[in-house]
One Martini backbone bead per residue (centre of mass of N, CA, C, O) as a GRO file, in nm:
protein
  452
    1MET     BB    1   0.409   1.068   1.938
    2THR     BB    2   0.222   1.344   1.880
    3GLY     BB    3  -0.110   1.477   1.798
    4GLN     BB    4  -0.004   1.790   1.754
    5ARG     BB    5   0.085   1.745   1.495
    6LYS     BB    6   0.076   1.944   1.186
    7ILE     BB    7   0.018   1.848   0.847
    8LEU     BB    8   0.055   1.977   0.519
    9ILE     BB    9  -0.058   1.840   0.211
   10VAL     BB   10   0.048   1.910  -0.123
   11ALA     BB   11  -0.112   1.787  -0.428
   12TYR     BB   12  -0.100   1.703  -0.721
   13ALA     BB   13  -0.341   1.618  -0.995
   14GLY     BB   14  -0.195   1.315  -0.981
   15GLN     BB   15  -0.169   0.991  -0.931
   16GLY     BB   16   0.158   0.991  -0.905
   17HIS     BB   17   0.127   1.189  -0.658
   18VAL     BB   18  -0.109   1.108  -0.463
   19ASN     BB   19  -0.031   0.832  -0.369
   20PRO     BB   20   0.242   0.895  -0.215
   21CYS     BB   21   0.107   1.103  -0.032
   22LEU     BB   22  -0.100   0.902   0.102
   23ARG     BB   23   0.110   0.701   0.213
   24PHE     BB   24   0.264   0.906   0.383
   25ALA     BB   25   0.020   0.988   0.557
   26ASN     BB   26  -0.010   0.712   0.687
   27ARG     BB   27   0.262   0.715   0.834
   28LEU     BB   28   0.209   0.968   1.003
   29ILE     BB   29  -0.034   0.873   1.151
   30ASN     BB   30   0.112   0.625   1.280
   31LYS     BB   31   0.278   0.868   1.447
   32GLY     BB   32   0.058   1.093   1.546
   33VAL     BB   33  -0.029   1.265   1.299
   34ASP     BB   34  -0.185   1.541   1.175
   35VAL     BB   35  -0.354   1.517   0.851
   36THR     BB   36  -0.366   1.735   0.553
   37CYS     BB   37  -0.515   1.717   0.221
   38CYS     BB   38  -0.427   1.909  -0.062
   39THR     BB   39  -0.650   1.919  -0.344
   40SER     BB   40  -0.838   1.857  -0.591
   41LEU     BB   41  -1.179   1.789  -0.636
   42SER     BB   42  -1.141   1.570  -0.857
   43VAL     BB   43  -0.975   1.380  -0.682
   44VAL     BB   44  -1.148   1.338  -0.425
   45ARG     BB   45  -1.402   1.218  -0.588
   46ARG     BB   46  -1.221   0.954  -0.685
   47ILE     BB   47  -1.184   0.847  -0.418
   48ASP     BB   48  -1.182   0.566  -0.225
   49LYS     BB   49  -1.316   0.592   0.080
   50GLU     BB   50  -1.223   0.303   0.192
   51THR     BB   51  -0.900   0.396   0.171
   52ILE     BB   52  -0.888   0.591   0.385
   53PRO     BB   53  -0.725   0.693   0.631
   54HIS     BB   54  -0.740   0.717   0.949
   55GLY     BB   55  -0.739   1.079   1.013
   56LEU     BB   56  -0.777   1.194   0.735
   57THR     BB   57  -0.781   1.519   0.586
   58PHE     BB   58  -0.964   1.708   0.353
   59ALA     BB   59  -0.879   2.005   0.124
   60PRO     BB   60  -1.043   2.090  -0.118
   61PHE     BB   61  -1.030   2.238  -0.457
   62SER     BB   62  -1.102   2.449  -0.711
   63ASP     BB   63  -0.939   2.446  -1.051
   64GLY     BB   64  -1.161   2.451  -1.306
   65HIS     BB   65  -1.159   2.100  -1.303
   66ASP     BB   66  -1.405   1.909  -1.163
   67SER     BB   67  -1.376   1.663  -1.401
   68GLY     BB   68  -1.105   1.701  -1.493
   69LYS     BB   69  -0.898   1.645  -1.744
   70LYS     BB   70  -0.919   1.730  -2.061
   71PRO     BB   71  -0.792   1.634  -2.357
   72THR     BB   72  -0.817   1.953  -2.469
   73THR     BB   73  -0.641   2.032  -2.235
   74PRO     BB   74  -0.377   2.192  -2.169
   75LEU     BB   75  -0.127   2.137  -1.953
   76GLU     BB   76  -0.049   2.433  -1.897
   77GLN     BB   77  -0.332   2.519  -1.802
   78TYR     BB   78  -0.376   2.317  -1.577
   79ILE     BB   79  -0.125   2.397  -1.401
   80SER     BB   80  -0.194   2.699  -1.388
   81ASP     BB   81  -0.470   2.662  -1.237
   82PHE     BB   82  -0.363   2.499  -0.995
   83ALA     BB   83  -0.183   2.738  -0.898
   84THR     BB   84  -0.385   2.965  -0.860
   85TYR     BB   85  -0.595   2.817  -0.678
   86GLY     BB   86  -0.404   2.676  -0.483
   87ALA     BB   87  -0.264   2.925  -0.348
   88ARG     BB   88  -0.528   3.033  -0.231
   89ALA     BB   89  -0.611   2.786  -0.064
   90VAL     BB   90  -0.361   2.742   0.113
   91ALA     BB   91  -0.373   3.014   0.252
   92GLU     BB   92  -0.664   2.976   0.374
   93ILE     BB   93  -0.592   2.724   0.546
   94ILE     BB   94  -0.365   2.842   0.719
   95SER     BB   95  -0.528   3.084   0.831
   96SER     BB   96  -0.757   2.920   0.966
   97ALA     BB   97  -0.576   2.753   1.157
   98VAL     BB   98  -0.485   3.011   1.316
   99ALA     BB   99  -0.764   3.114   1.395
  100GLU     BB  100  -0.828   2.823   1.555
  101GLY     BB  101  -0.552   2.745   1.710
  102GLN     BB  102  -0.438   2.524   1.461
  103PRO     BB  103  -0.157   2.508   1.346
  104PHE     BB  104   0.078   2.443   1.126
  105ASN     BB  105   0.402   2.291   1.132
  106HIS     BB  106   0.381   2.184   0.824
  107LEU     BB  107   0.480   2.155   0.474
  108LEU     BB  108   0.396   1.946   0.196
  109TYR     BB  109   0.520   1.901  -0.144
  110SER     BB  110   0.496   1.830  -0.466
  111THR     BB  111   0.545   1.778  -0.764
  112VAL     BB  112   0.502   2.092  -0.966
  113ILE     BB  113   0.462   2.271  -0.675
  114PRO     BB  114   0.664   2.520  -0.564
  115TRP     BB  115   0.469   2.742  -0.468
  116ALA     BB  116   0.406   2.621  -0.178
  117ALA     BB  117   0.665   2.720  -0.046
  118ARG     BB  118   0.593   3.019  -0.064
  119VAL     BB  119   0.338   3.021   0.093
  120ALA     BB  120   0.461   2.918   0.353
  121HIS     BB  121   0.671   3.140   0.389
  122ALA     BB  122   0.464   3.378   0.398
  123HIS     BB  123   0.338   3.219   0.676
  124GLY     BB  124   0.578   3.093   0.858
  125ILE     BB  125   0.619   2.800   0.718
  126LYS     BB  126   0.765   2.512   0.702
  127SER     BB  127   0.917   2.320   0.432
  128SER     BB  128   0.879   2.025   0.212
  129LEU     BB  129   0.986   1.800  -0.029
  130LEU     BB  130   0.781   1.561  -0.206
  131TRP     BB  131   0.947   1.354  -0.410
  132CYS     BB  132   0.823   1.155  -0.697
  133GLN     BB  133   1.112   1.093  -0.763
  134SER     BB  134   1.434   1.066  -0.809
  135ALA     BB  135   1.731   1.171  -0.687
  136THR     BB  136   1.880   1.177  -0.958
  137ILE     BB  137   1.686   1.371  -1.106
  138LEU     BB  138   1.730   1.617  -0.922
  139ASP     BB  139   2.028   1.636  -0.962
  140ILE     BB  140   2.019   1.699  -1.256
  141TYR     BB  141   1.860   1.962  -1.238
  142TYR     BB  142   2.055   2.104  -1.066
  143TYR     BB  143   2.292   2.099  -1.259
  144TYR     BB  144   2.153   2.235  -1.503
  145PHE     BB  145   2.096   2.509  -1.319
  146ASN     BB  146   2.424   2.441  -1.225
  147GLU     BB  147   2.663   2.477  -1.485
  148TYR     BB  148   2.541   2.239  -1.705
  149GLU     BB  149   2.373   2.361  -1.949
  150GLY     BB  150   2.591   2.396  -2.167
  151LEU     BB  151   2.680   2.108  -2.205
  152ILE     BB  152   2.401   1.987  -2.268
  153SER     BB  153   2.305   2.185  -2.503
  154SER     BB  154   2.559   2.137  -2.698
  155ASN     BB  155   2.473   1.789  -2.680
  156LYS     BB  156   2.161   1.726  -2.736
  157ASN     BB  157   2.208   1.584  -3.043
  158ASN     BB  158   2.386   1.359  -2.877
  159PRO     BB  159   2.291   1.061  -2.730
  160THR     BB  160   2.606   0.954  -2.663
  161PHE     BB  161   2.696   1.166  -2.490
  162PRO     BB  162   2.886   1.226  -2.219
  163ILE     BB  163   2.754   1.264  -1.876
  164ASN     BB  164   2.941   1.403  -1.609
  165LEU     BB  165   2.816   1.393  -1.280
  166PRO     BB  166   2.860   1.444  -0.961
  167GLY     BB  167   2.788   1.129  -0.811
  168LEU     BB  168   2.699   0.999  -1.076
  169PRO     BB  169   2.632   0.802  -1.308
  170PRO     BB  170   2.700   0.725  -1.609
  171LEU     BB  171   2.606   0.935  -1.882
  172THR     BB  172   2.389   1.036  -2.134
  173THR     BB  173   2.180   1.225  -2.302
  174ALA     BB  174   1.948   0.999  -2.319
  175ASP     BB  175   1.935   0.991  -1.980
  176LEU     BB  176   1.774   1.244  -1.978
  177PRO     BB  177   1.535   1.446  -1.935
  178SER     BB  178   1.308   1.532  -2.178
  179PHE     BB  179   1.281   1.855  -2.110
  180ILE     BB  180   1.617   1.892  -2.195
  181LEU     BB  181   1.536   1.801  -2.485
  182PRO     BB  182   1.461   1.799  -2.827
  183SER     BB  183   1.217   1.589  -2.793
  184CYS     BB  184   1.058   1.806  -2.663
  185PRO     BB  185   0.762   1.918  -2.673
  186LYS     BB  186   0.649   2.232  -2.693
  187GLU     BB  187   0.404   2.184  -2.480
  188HIS     BB  188   0.649   2.123  -2.248
  189GLU     BB  189   0.846   2.379  -2.203
  190PHE     BB  190   0.706   2.504  -1.942
  191LEU     BB  191   0.845   2.302  -1.729
  192VAL     BB  192   1.130   2.429  -1.689
  193PRO     BB  193   1.063   2.667  -1.500
  194ILE     BB  194   0.941   2.481  -1.279
  195LEU     BB  195   1.206   2.321  -1.227
  196LYS     BB  196   1.371   2.571  -1.146
  197ASP     BB  197   1.189   2.647  -0.903
  198HIS     BB  198   1.245   2.404  -0.744
  199ILE     BB  199   1.551   2.472  -0.705
  200ASP     BB  200   1.522   2.762  -0.591
  201VAL     BB  201   1.333   2.696  -0.333
  202LEU     BB  202   1.565   2.529  -0.181
  203LYS     BB  203   1.671   2.792  -0.037
  204ILE     BB  204   1.442   2.792   0.174
  205ALA     BB  205   1.395   2.459   0.147
  206PRO     BB  206   1.626   2.177   0.144
  207ARG     BB  207   1.426   1.965   0.208
  208ILE     BB  208   1.403   1.598   0.088
  209LEU     BB  209   1.147   1.387   0.032
  210VAL     BB  210   1.218   1.054  -0.092
  211ASN     BB  211   1.105   0.785  -0.304
  212SER     BB  212   1.335   0.611  -0.143
  213TYR     BB  213   1.654   0.440  -0.077
  214ASN     BB  214   1.961   0.440   0.021
  215GLU     BB  215   2.056   0.171  -0.122
  216LEU     BB  216   1.961   0.261  -0.416
  217GLU     BB  217   2.090   0.593  -0.386
  218ALA     BB  218   2.355   0.663  -0.236
  219GLU     BB  219   2.505   0.868  -0.421
  220SER     BB  220   2.281   1.069  -0.501
  221ILE     BB  221   2.209   1.156  -0.203
  222LYS     BB  222   2.528   1.276  -0.171
  223ALA     BB  223   2.619   1.464  -0.416
  224ILE     BB  224   2.465   1.728  -0.279
  225GLY     BB  225   2.527   1.927  -0.016
  226LYS     BB  226   2.281   2.145  -0.041
  227LEU     BB  227   2.117   1.885  -0.010
  228GLU     BB  228   1.842   1.728   0.184
  229PHE     BB  229   1.814   1.400   0.191
  230LEU     BB  230   1.511   1.186   0.271
  231PRO     BB  231   1.474   0.867   0.268
  232ILE     BB  232   1.119   0.722   0.292
  233GLY     BB  233   1.142   0.471   0.132
  234PRO     BB  234   0.912   0.286   0.017
  235LEU     BB  235   0.586   0.383  -0.108
  236ILE     BB  236   0.422   0.123   0.038
  237PRO     BB  237   0.203  -0.086   0.117
  238ALA     BB  238   0.197  -0.288   0.387
  239GLU     BB  239   0.061  -0.541   0.255
  240PHE     BB  240   0.287  -0.583   0.048
  241LEU     BB  241   0.519  -0.642   0.254
  242ASP     BB  242   0.373  -0.870   0.435
  243GLY     BB  243   0.264  -1.096   0.226
  244LYS     BB  244  -0.019  -1.107   0.147
  245ASP     BB  245  -0.291  -1.195   0.009
  246SER     BB  246  -0.367  -1.082  -0.314
  247SER     BB  247  -0.691  -1.128  -0.277
  248ASP     BB  248  -0.696  -0.899  -0.112
  249SER     BB  249  -0.878  -0.607  -0.158
  250SER     BB  250  -0.679  -0.404   0.014
  251LEU     BB  251  -0.457  -0.451  -0.164
  252GLY     BB  252  -0.255  -0.152  -0.250
  253GLU     BB  253  -0.406   0.117  -0.183
  254ASP     BB  254  -0.607   0.206  -0.386
  255PHE     BB  255  -0.772   0.529  -0.419
  256PHE     BB  256  -0.920   0.466  -0.674
  257ASP     BB  257  -1.160   0.398  -0.862
  258LYS     BB  258  -1.284   0.068  -0.954
  259ILE     BB  259  -1.268  -0.228  -1.142
  260GLU     BB  260  -1.390  -0.524  -1.112
  261ASP     BB  261  -1.200  -0.829  -1.123
  262ASP     BB  262  -1.053  -1.168  -1.215
  263TYR     BB  263  -0.729  -1.159  -1.221
  264ILE     BB  264  -0.643  -1.293  -0.960
  265GLN     BB  265  -0.769  -1.562  -1.005
  266TRP     BB  266  -0.620  -1.618  -1.261
  267LEU     BB  267  -0.321  -1.600  -1.145
  268ASN     BB  268  -0.376  -1.844  -0.939
  269THR     BB  269  -0.364  -2.056  -1.192
  270LYS     BB  270  -0.056  -1.987  -1.223
  271PRO     BB  271   0.254  -2.030  -1.237
  272LYS     BB  272   0.538  -1.956  -1.129
  273SER     BB  273   0.679  -1.704  -1.310
  274SER     BB  274   0.491  -1.700  -1.599
  275VAL     BB  275   0.388  -1.401  -1.616
  276VAL     BB  276   0.309  -1.128  -1.822
  277PHE     BB  277   0.326  -0.787  -1.734
  278VAL     BB  278   0.122  -0.515  -1.881
  279SER     BB  279   0.208  -0.161  -1.809
  280PHE     BB  280   0.170   0.221  -1.866
  281GLY     BB  281  -0.007   0.365  -1.691
  282THR     BB  282  -0.204   0.689  -1.695
  283ILE     BB  283  -0.073   0.841  -1.962
  284ALA     BB  284   0.010   0.659  -2.173
  285SER     BB  285   0.025   0.644  -2.534
  286PHE     BB  286  -0.062   0.463  -2.837
  287SER     BB  287  -0.040   0.344  -3.128
  288LYS     BB  288  -0.168   0.119  -3.327
  289ASP     BB  289   0.104  -0.005  -3.415
  290GLN     BB  290   0.217  -0.050  -3.123
  291VAL     BB  291  -0.007  -0.234  -3.013
  292GLU     BB  292   0.028  -0.456  -3.230
  293GLU     BB  293   0.317  -0.525  -3.153
  294ILE     BB  294   0.263  -0.618  -2.866
  295ALA     BB  295   0.077  -0.839  -2.948
  296MET     BB  296   0.282  -1.003  -3.114
  297GLY     BB  297   0.483  -1.046  -2.893
  298LEU     BB  298   0.296  -1.204  -2.697
  299LEU     BB  299   0.238  -1.440  -2.893
  300GLU     BB  300   0.545  -1.527  -2.928
  301ILE     BB  301   0.615  -1.604  -2.639
  302ARG     BB  302   0.410  -1.814  -2.506
  303ARG     BB  303   0.270  -1.663  -2.259
  304PRO     BB  304   0.117  -1.567  -2.016
  305PHE     BB  305  -0.099  -1.264  -1.972
  306LEU     BB  306  -0.118  -0.921  -1.844
  307TRP     BB  307  -0.320  -0.650  -1.998
  308VAL     BB  308  -0.324  -0.307  -1.980
  309ILE     BB  309  -0.608  -0.134  -2.143
  310ARG     BB  310  -0.783   0.164  -2.105
  311ASP     BB  311  -0.873   0.143  -2.401
  312SER     BB  312  -1.140  -0.032  -2.501
  313GLU     BB  313  -1.138   0.028  -2.809
  314GLN     BB  314  -0.845  -0.043  -2.867
  315ALA     BB  315  -0.878  -0.338  -2.776
  316GLY     BB  316  -1.117  -0.412  -2.976
  317ARG     BB  317  -0.918  -0.352  -3.247
  318LEU     BB  318  -0.756  -0.593  -3.237
  319SER     BB  319  -0.676  -0.818  -3.474
  320LYS     BB  320  -0.605  -1.064  -3.232
  321ILE     BB  321  -0.808  -1.090  -2.991
  322GLU     BB  322  -0.889  -1.389  -2.971
  323GLU     BB  323  -0.606  -1.503  -2.949
  324LEU     BB  324  -0.523  -1.343  -2.694
  325LYS     BB  325  -0.752  -1.463  -2.503
  326LYS     BB  326  -0.612  -1.755  -2.500
  327HIS     BB  327  -0.334  -1.654  -2.347
  328GLY     BB  328  -0.486  -1.406  -2.201
  329MET     BB  329  -0.532  -1.093  -2.028
  330ILE     BB  330  -0.766  -0.809  -2.062
  331VAL     BB  331  -0.762  -0.492  -1.901
  332GLY     BB  332  -0.854  -0.164  -1.775
  333TRP     BB  333  -0.774  -0.256  -1.472
  334CYS     BB  334  -0.540  -0.252  -1.190
  335SER     BB  335  -0.371  -0.366  -0.917
  336GLN     BB  336  -0.032  -0.340  -0.922
  337VAL     BB  337   0.059  -0.442  -0.647
  338ALA     BB  338  -0.104  -0.706  -0.649
  339VAL     BB  339   0.024  -0.827  -0.896
  340LEU     BB  340   0.323  -0.811  -0.821
  341SER     BB  341   0.271  -1.001  -0.560
  342ASN     BB  342   0.218  -1.228  -0.746
  343GLN     BB  343   0.382  -1.528  -0.813
  344ALA     BB  344   0.312  -1.543  -1.129
  345ILE     BB  345   0.506  -1.311  -1.175
  346GLY     BB  346   0.802  -1.271  -1.416
  347CYS     BB  347   0.713  -0.990  -1.567
  348PHE     BB  348   0.763  -0.632  -1.644
  349VAL     BB  349   0.597  -0.423  -1.874
  350MET     BB  350   0.716  -0.087  -1.887
  351HIS     BB  351   0.761   0.278  -1.859
  352CYS     BB  352   0.921   0.388  -1.587
  353GLY     BB  353   0.789   0.501  -1.363
  354TRP     BB  354   0.856   0.559  -1.044
  355ASN     BB  355   0.639   0.399  -0.904
  356SER     BB  356   0.677   0.140  -1.077
  357THR     BB  357   0.976   0.102  -1.014
  358VAL     BB  358   0.947   0.063  -0.712
  359GLU     BB  359   0.736  -0.165  -0.715
  360THR     BB  360   0.917  -0.376  -0.866
  361LEU     BB  361   1.159  -0.373  -0.664
  362VAL     BB  362   0.981  -0.471  -0.415
  363ALA     BB  363   0.882  -0.737  -0.575
  364GLY     BB  364   1.114  -0.871  -0.751
  365VAL     BB  365   1.073  -0.781  -1.058
  366PRO     BB  366   1.155  -0.801  -1.363
  367ALA     BB  367   1.228  -0.593  -1.657
  368VAL     BB  368   1.065  -0.421  -1.923
  369VAL     BB  369   1.169  -0.119  -2.074
  370PHE     BB  370   0.931   0.170  -2.198
  371PRO     BB  371   1.010   0.465  -2.246
  372GLN     BB  372   0.888   0.810  -2.297
  373TRP     BB  373   0.922   1.033  -2.050
  374SER     BB  374   1.089   1.241  -1.863
  375ASP     BB  375   1.225   1.007  -1.624
  376GLN     BB  376   1.220   0.722  -1.778
  377GLY     BB  377   1.504   0.699  -1.904
  378ASN     BB  378   1.668   0.700  -1.640
  379ASN     BB  379   1.528   0.464  -1.497
  380ALA     BB  380   1.612   0.264  -1.723
  381LYS     BB  381   1.922   0.296  -1.678
  382MET     BB  382   1.924   0.202  -1.388
  383MET     BB  383   1.803  -0.084  -1.427
  384GLU     BB  384   2.008  -0.186  -1.635
  385ASP     BB  385   2.318  -0.063  -1.514
  386VAL     BB  386   2.275  -0.053  -1.193
  387TRP     BB  387   2.059  -0.273  -1.082
  388LYS     BB  388   2.010  -0.514  -1.281
  389THR     BB  389   1.656  -0.558  -1.348
  390GLY     BB  390   1.678  -0.487  -1.668
  391VAL     BB  391   1.545  -0.409  -2.008
  392ARG     BB  392   1.580  -0.216  -2.292
  393VAL     BB  393   1.433  -0.120  -2.551
  394ARG     BB  394   1.433  -0.110  -2.910
  395ARG     BB  395   1.401   0.120  -3.160
  396ARG     BB  396   1.281   0.213  -3.446
  397GLU     BB  397   1.428   0.446  -3.643
  398SER     BB  398   1.202   0.555  -3.831
  399ASP     BB  399   0.950   0.574  -3.577
  400GLY     BB  400   0.997   0.439  -3.277
  401VAL     BB  401   0.905   0.155  -3.284
  402VAL     BB  402   0.825  -0.136  -3.111
  403GLU     BB  403   0.878  -0.455  -3.184
  404GLY     BB  404   0.770  -0.763  -3.132
  405LYS     BB  405   1.052  -0.909  -3.147
  406GLU     BB  406   1.172  -0.725  -2.919
  407ILE     BB  407   0.986  -0.797  -2.697
  408GLU     BB  408   1.043  -1.099  -2.703
  409ARG     BB  409   1.349  -1.070  -2.644
  410CYS     BB  410   1.327  -0.933  -2.370
  411VAL     BB  411   1.148  -1.129  -2.212
  412LYS     BB  412   1.325  -1.370  -2.237
  413MET     BB  413   1.574  -1.259  -2.104
  414VAL     BB  414   1.444  -1.193  -1.828
  415MET     BB  415   1.317  -1.488  -1.763
  416GLU     BB  416   1.626  -1.630  -1.800
  417ASP     BB  417   1.784  -1.442  -1.598
  418GLU     BB  418   1.949  -1.514  -1.305
  419ASP     BB  419   2.088  -1.246  -1.232
  420MET     BB  420   1.835  -1.064  -1.249
  421LYS     BB  421   1.676  -1.218  -1.023
  422ARG     BB  422   1.877  -1.168  -0.797
  423ASN     BB  423   1.879  -0.859  -0.801
  424ALA     BB  424   1.572  -0.837  -0.748
  425GLU     BB  425   1.591  -0.970  -0.467
  426LYS     BB  426   1.783  -0.769  -0.331
  427TRP     BB  427   1.601  -0.518  -0.351
  428ARG     BB  428   1.369  -0.630  -0.204
  429MET     BB  429   1.510  -0.671   0.069
  430LEU     BB  430   1.615  -0.380   0.115
  431ALA     BB  431   1.337  -0.245   0.127
  432ARG     BB  432   1.244  -0.390   0.381
  433GLU     BB  433   1.480  -0.302   0.563
  434ALA     BB  434   1.417   0.010   0.546
  435LEU     BB  435   1.118  -0.041   0.701
  436ASN     BB  436   1.221  -0.121   0.941
  437ASP     BB  437   1.310  -0.125   1.252
  438GLY     BB  438   1.602   0.068   1.196
  439GLY     BB  439   1.576   0.163   0.925
  440SER     BB  440   1.634   0.409   0.710
  441ALA     BB  441   1.339   0.517   0.671
  442THR     BB  442   1.258   0.531   0.976
  443ILE     BB  443   1.478   0.715   1.065
  444ASN     BB  444   1.409   0.953   0.871
  445LEU     BB  445   1.120   1.003   0.975
  446LEU     BB  446   1.199   1.066   1.269
  447ALA     BB  447   1.392   1.305   1.197
  448PHE     BB  448   1.174   1.483   1.081
  449LEU     BB  449   0.980   1.495   1.326
  450ASP     BB  450   1.192   1.621   1.521
  451GLN     BB  451   1.174   1.902   1.330
  452VAL     BB  452   0.850   1.976   1.351
   0.00000   0.00000   0.00000
């Protein structure tokens, strides 16, 4: 590969979008590609500079929220501002590169920002979508906006209604993305037109690089002939795949500033597959009652646990905090890939966001899945019924809270089910094979670069 190829990656300002984009940038750089990453100034300021791949250039822009999104800022306003300022910035970056005689050969854009494809098209540059969710989810959106909206909408209040979409596993209404269901909060309804634009803009550039691997979603990848999926995942740090010592501080390639803690040393004192890891990503938040139920469940399990609670005040208000500290460890942050790669982890209690789903599959760790919104319900469905590496919690009908005894039931089931462990190991091995020389992800990456 020559160093003359230049690719511009435009990433939405969310950690779940930026991390896979930067991991893919690292792979491109290793193939001799010059990569520039364009995202908001607030994101670039937070990136741990020591983790930046050598040769990666940043082109940050102000989106009007230079200190990051405030809790009081509506998501619609934040995404709208990112689009307004981002479209202008991307246009200027492309024009400047042309003026300097070093134009970009290609533009990659992440989920939530389909406008970037239109900017590229207006400047005569080809683009591809770097989709940060599963191929199955994009297929569902495609079908929803092409012929199946009526079927889904007319049965949206029946969670058990069967939804059969060509080439996809059998689904029910409850397995669909939250944005097209009645449970979608009014403040998130604005995302539906953005998702429709994602589908519409594929008419300009149908190629989709997806953070998945052929073996994981074989049918979904082939389901829609008009879409050109190139699975280039799993987008996981190389150190994680190489099986290096998880105490290595570089393991995990976490790009954002972090709080150092001794959780790895603590994990290293625990027996193999004995620890319950609990983490719900960067966005999910829970009521006081739900957090207390999780705590009760962890105490009843009577196994060591590592629990990530980002809100230190919420952690401090737990009614049985002292008892919890005797059985496990509560931290405000951890390197998720470093933890999942530690042999002490026997189960992952998670929200089932796509990055976390991929990371737990690559680690070969079975999961208890606790979906909240967006694509998480479908990811949970796939883990439980298709890949068979996890179990989904049941919610209390009266208020949707997951009780402690339910968490206890699910964790015990996962940690004692030998078939689930074997399935988890199968997907772990297939992920590594995909990334080997001659593996499907490597072949797809080279095929993409041949067309750039």
